[in-house]
Every structure is written in structure tokens, then in C-alpha cells.
C-alpha positions in Angstrom: 10.2 -19.8 -3.4 7.2 -18.9 -1.4 6.3 -15.5 -2.9 2.8 -14.6 -4.0 1.8 -11.7 -6.1 -1.4 -9.8 -5.2 -3.0 -6.5 -6.1 -5.3 -3.9 -4.7 -8.4 -1.9 -5.7 -6.1 1.2 -5.9 -4.6 -0.3 -9.0 -8.1 -0.1 -10.6 -8.5 3.6 -9.6 -10.4 2.9 -6.4 -9.9 5.5 -3.7 -13.3 5.7 -2.1 -16.1 3.3 -0.9 -18.4 4.7 -3.5 -17.6 7.0 -6.4 -19.0 7.5 -9.9 -15.5 7.6 -11.4 -14.7 4.1 -10.1 -15.2 0.8 -11.7 -17.8 -1.5 -10.2 -16.4 -4.0 -7.7 -17.5 -7.2 -9.6 -15.7 -6.0 -12.7 -12.7 -5.1 -10.6 -12.5 -8.6 -9.1 -13.1 -10.2 -12.5 -10.2 -8.3 -14.0 -7.9 -9.1 -11.0 -8.5 -12.8 -11.6 -8.1 -12.5 -15.4 -4.8 -10.7 -14.9 -3.5 -13.7 -12.9 -3.2 -12.3 -9.4 -3.4 -14.6 -6.4 -4.6 -12.2 -3.7 -6.0 -8.8 -3.0 -6.3 -6.1 -0.4 -9.7 -5.1 0.7 -9.3 -1.5 -0.3 -11.5 1.3 1.0 -14.0 -0.1 3.6 -17.3 -0.4 1.9 -16.1 -0.8 -1.7 -16.0 -4.6 -1.6 -18.7 -6.5 0.2 -18.2 -6.5 4.0 -20.5 -9.5 4.5 -18.2 -12.5 5.1 -20.2 -15.1 3.2 -20.7 -12.9 0.2 -17.1 -11.8 0.1 -15.8 -15.3 0.6 -17.9 -16.6 -2.2 -16.8 -13.8 -4.6 -13.1 -14.4 -3.8 -13.3 -18.2 -3.9 -15.1 -18.2 -7.2 -12.1 -16.2 -8.7 -9.3 -18.1 -6.9 -8.4 -14.9 -4.9 -7.2 -14.7 -1.3 -7.8 -11.8 1.0 -4.3 -10.5 2.1 -4.8 -7.3 4.1 -7.0 -4.4 5.1 -6.1 -0.8 5.1 -6.5 2.1 7.6 -5.9 5.7 6.5 -6.3 8.7 8.7 -5.0 11.6 10.6 -2.5 10.0 13.1 -1.7 13.4 14.7 -5.2 13.5 16.2 -6.4 11.5 19.2 -10.0 11.9 18.1 -9.3 10.7 14.5 -7.4 7.8 16.0 -10.5 6.9 18.0 -12.4 6.9 14.7 -9.8 4.7 13.1 -9.9 2.2 16.0 -13.7 2.1 15.6 -13.2 1.3 11.9 -10.5 -1.3 12.8 -13.0 -3.2 15.0 -15.5 -3.4 12.1 -12.9 -4.5 9.6 -11.1 -6.9 11.9 -14.2 -8.8 12.7 -14.5 -9.6 9.0 -10.8 -10.0 8.4 -10.1 -12.6 11.1 -12.5 -15.0 9.3 -10.0 -15.1 6.5 -6.9 -17.0 7.7 -4.9 -15.6 4.7 -5.1 -12.0 5.8 -2.9 -11.2 8.8 -2.0 -7.6 8.0 -3.5 -4.2 8.6 -1.8 -1.6 6.4 -1.7 1.7 8.4 -1.2 5.0 6.5 -1.0 8.6 7.8 -3.2 11.1 6.0 -1.4 13.5 3.7 -0.5 16.9 5.2 -1.9 18.4 1.9 -5.4 18.3 0.5 -5.3 15.5 -2.1 -7.1 17.6 -4.7 -6.1 21.2 -4.1 -2.6 20.7 -2.8 -3.3 23.1 0.0 -1.3 22.4 3.2 -3.9 21.4 5.8 -1.7 20.0 8.6 1.8 20.7 9.8 4.4 19.5 7.4 6.9 18.7 10.2 6.0 17.5 13.6 7.5 19.0 16.7 8.6 16.8 19.6 5.2 16.9 21.4 3.4 16.2 18.1 5.7 13.3 17.3 5.2 11.8 20.8 1.4 11.9 20.2 1.8 10.6 16.7 3.7 7.5 18.0 1.2 7.0 20.9 -1.7 7.0 18.3 0.1 4.4 16.1 0.8 2.2 19.1 -2.8 2.4 20.2 -3.9 1.1 16.8 -1.2 -1.5 16.8 -2.2 -2.8 20.3 -5.9 -3.1 19.5 -5.1 -5.1 16.3 -2.6 -7.3 18.1 -4.3 -7.9 21.4 -8.0 -8.1 20.3 -7.5 -9.8 16.9 -4.0 -11.1 16.6 -3.5 -9.0 13.5 -0.2 -7.2 12.6 -0.2 -3.5 11.8 2.4 -2.7 9.2 3.1 1.0 8.6 3.0 2.3 5.0 5.2 5.4 4.4 3.4 7.7 2.0 4.2 10.7 -0.1 3.2 14.0 1.5 2.6 12.4 4.9 4.6 12.6 8.2 6.4 9.3 7.4 7.7 9.7 3.8 11.5 10.2 3.9 14.1 7.6 4.8 15.1 9.7 7.8 11.4 9.8 9.0 11.0 6.1 8.4 14.1 5.2 10.4 12.9 7.4 13.2 9.7 5.5 13.3 11.6 2.2 13.3 13.8 3.4 16.1 10.9 4.7 18.3 8.5 1.8 17.8 8.6 -2.0 17.2 6.1 -1.6 14.3 7.1 -3.2 11.0 6.7 -1.7 7.6 4.8 -2.1 4.4 7.5 -0.7 2.1 6.0 0.8 -1.0 8.7 1.1 -3.7 6.9 3.8 -5.6 6.3 6.1 -2.6 9.8 5.5 -1.4 11.3 6.7 -4.7 8.8 9.6 -4.8 10.3 10.8 -1.5 13.8 10.6 -2.9 14.7 7.3 -1.2 16.3 4.2 -2.7 14.1 1.2 -2.0 16.9 -1.2 -3.1 19.4 -0.1 -0.4 16.6 0.5 2.1 15.2 -3.0 1.7 18.7 -4.5 2.0 19.3 -2.5 5.2 15.9 -3.0 6.9 14.5 -6.2 5.5 14.0 -7.7 8.9 11.4 -5.1 9.6 9.7 -5.4 6.2 7.4 -8.4 6.0 5.0 -6.9 3.4 5.6 -5.0 0.2 3.7 -2.7 -2.2 5.2 -2.8 -5.7 5.2 0.0 -8.2 7.5 2.7 -9.5 7.7 6.4 -9.8 8.0 8.6 -12.9 10.5 11.3 -11.9 9.7 13.4 -14.9 6.1 13.7 -13.9 7.3 14.5 -10.3 9.4 17.3 -11.7 6.4 18.7 -13.5 4.4 18.3 -10.3 6.9 20.4 -8.3 7.3 23.0 -11.1 3.5 23.4 -11.5 2.6 23.0 -7.8 0.2 20.1 -8.7 -1.7 18.4 -5.9 -0.9 14.7 -5.3 -4.1 13.7 -7.0 -3.3 15.7 -10.1 0.1 14.0 -10.2 -1.5 10.6 -9.8 -3.9 11.5 -12.7 -0.8 12.1 -14.8 0.8 8.8 -13.8 3.5 9.9 -11.3 3.1 6.4 -10.0 3.8 4.0 -12.8 4.3 0.4 -13.8 7.3 -1.3 -12.0 9.1 -1.7 -15.3 8.8 1.9 -16.4 9.9 4.2 -13.5 13.0 5.1 -11.6 13.1 2.1 -9.3 15.7 -0.5 -10.3 13.4 -3.5 -10.1 16.1 -5.9 -11.3 18.3 -4.9 -8.3 15.3 -4.9 -5.9 14.4 -8.4 -6.8 18.1 -9.4 -6.5 17.8 -8.2 -2.9 14.6 -10.2 -2.4 16.4 -13.3 -3.6 19.5 -12.6 -1.5 17.5 -12.2 1.7 15.2 -15.1 0.8 12.1 -12.9 1.1 8.9 -14.9 1.6 5.5 -13.3 1.6 3.3 -11.1 -0.5 4.2 -8.6 -3.2 1.1 -6.5 -3.7 0.9 -4.3 -6.8 -0.6 -1.1 -5.6 -0.3 1.4 -8.5 -2.1 4.6 -7.5 -4.6 5.6 -10.1 -7.5 8.0 -9.7 -9.5 8.7 -11.7 -8.9 5.8 -14.1 -10.8 5.3 -17.3 -12.5 1.9 -17.0 -10.4 0.4 -19.8 -7.0 1.6 -18.4 -6.2 -0.6 -15.4 -6.6 -4.2 -16.8 -3.8 -4.0 -19.5 -1.4 -2.4 -17.0 -2.3 -5.0 -14.4 -1.7 -7.9 -16.8 1.6 -6.5 -18.1 2.8 -5.9 -14.5 1.9 -9.5 -13.4 3.8 -10.9 -16.4 6.8 -8.7 -15.6 7.0 -9.6 -12.0 6.5 -13.3 -12.8 9.6 -13.0 -15.0 11.7 -11.3 -12.4 10.8 -14.1 -9.9 11.3 -16.9 -12.4 14.8 -15.6 -13.3 15.8 -15.8 -9.6 14.3 -19.2 -8.6 17.7 -20.8 -8.5 18.9 -18.4 -5.8 16.2 -19.6 -3.5 17.1 -23.3 -3.8 
């Protein structure tokens, strides 16, 4: 079984390059190692060191591999896409020096303000907007592939233009881009990650693992909370605790002989500094057990 379990700064409450509510990066890396993870995503550009020698030293000293980088922005906008490509160039020049990190995780900005919940962009795209949206995604994909031999994987996200199963399948139909399927966001958007993974696994080389607490989501809808407020109240939760049937999901992984990374990316912000580590350690133990119980299927 060639599956590795990684994590991301997001699981330590890191949403921004610098923020007083976030844990310092050295402690974050220390706790990732202590929790037993094998690899990490880079997180927000500027949070972890972006000097290759320093980052390589810090990761090697903790037996961690770099797995992927992340791009998040307004994919409706040509100008914002230009900015994302500029950031991609900066990140990719660092990323390509790590042979373990072939993926760029691309996420569309939420159509709501993260903290107020106000709708700031169209919720639904018309045909012309969709065409531009796809063109912008393909521009980013092409730069990553042609200039750096990196693979862009698209991450559907709550309150973005690719969140529902119908929207995801439209993206798959209209592009050749593959997915980073996030089990928590998929469930948040009323999808079933188990059946979706079974149906589309050939287009899903990379996974984000977490679950969703539907009781918190109901309160979010009833009280008109912003996404950040819902995250603060743990709408995204440990894989063992939410609505996603992880036993069934891992059965699918075994059945399809999935190989690659499972990255725990449990949205938290803000997170008290003593909150993430126990959750991360429990989650790693739980996922290890799910994999161990299915080793025989892989033989």
C-alpha cells in the first residue's frame, strides 16, 4: 500500500502569511512531526520560509516532505488570474526544487466575504462568466504544466463557484483538470464523497481529508453565519466525528487501489494554540487504523 498521510498549516489555524492569531511556524512544524505526519502542504505563501535551503533544512530535520502548494483567488477575474500566475511563478521556483511536491492546489475565492458573510461576487455564473472562469483556470494550469511540469488539481470549496457535485462534474466535463477532492467541503455542499470518489476516482489523484458537522451547518444557515464563523464553531471537524462515512470512503480507496497522499486539512481559524495538536494526533491515529485494517485488500 503506497499511501502517505500528510497535513497542512490550515489544520493548525493558519489562513494568512502573518497573523497574530496564528501559531508560529516552527511550533507548527514541530507539532506536525510529533503528531506523526509524513508530509505537508506549504500553506499561505509567506507563512513558512520561502528560502529553499532554510525550508529544506527545517523539513528534513523533522522528517517531513513538501507535498503541494496552494493558490487561492478570484478565478472570475482576468486581472486576479494575472496576479495568481505571478504568485505561481514565485512558488513554483521554490516548489520544483522539492521532487516530492508535484501538485498545485487551486481554489476559487468564496463568493461571500469570509468574515461578514456578505455576498461579494455572483453566486451563479452565467455562460459568459463560466467561459471566462474556465479560461482562467486553464491559463493557470498551462503555466504550471508547461513552465514547471507541475500538476494543478482543482479543490472544490464551500461558497465558491465549484462546490456542488453538479458544478464539479461540469468542471470535469469542460476541462481535463483533475481534482483535489476535499471530503469535508464535499459533504458541506450536500455531496456524498463516497459515491463521488467511486465514480470519479480516475480524475482524483490527491485528497484532502476531514469531515463536516451538519448540526453546526444547520445553525450556520439558521443564524446566517459567515463561513469563518462556522469554522470557528467547528463546522469542519475530525474525520471520525462528522457526517462523512470514513469507513466506506476508505473501502473505496482500497477497492480502487488508491495510491498517493491523504492530506488532513481541517479548517480552523482562529485556533487557540493548544487546540490543533491533540486533534492532529488523534486524526493521524484514526487514519492509520483505517489503512491498517485494509492492507490485505491491497495485496
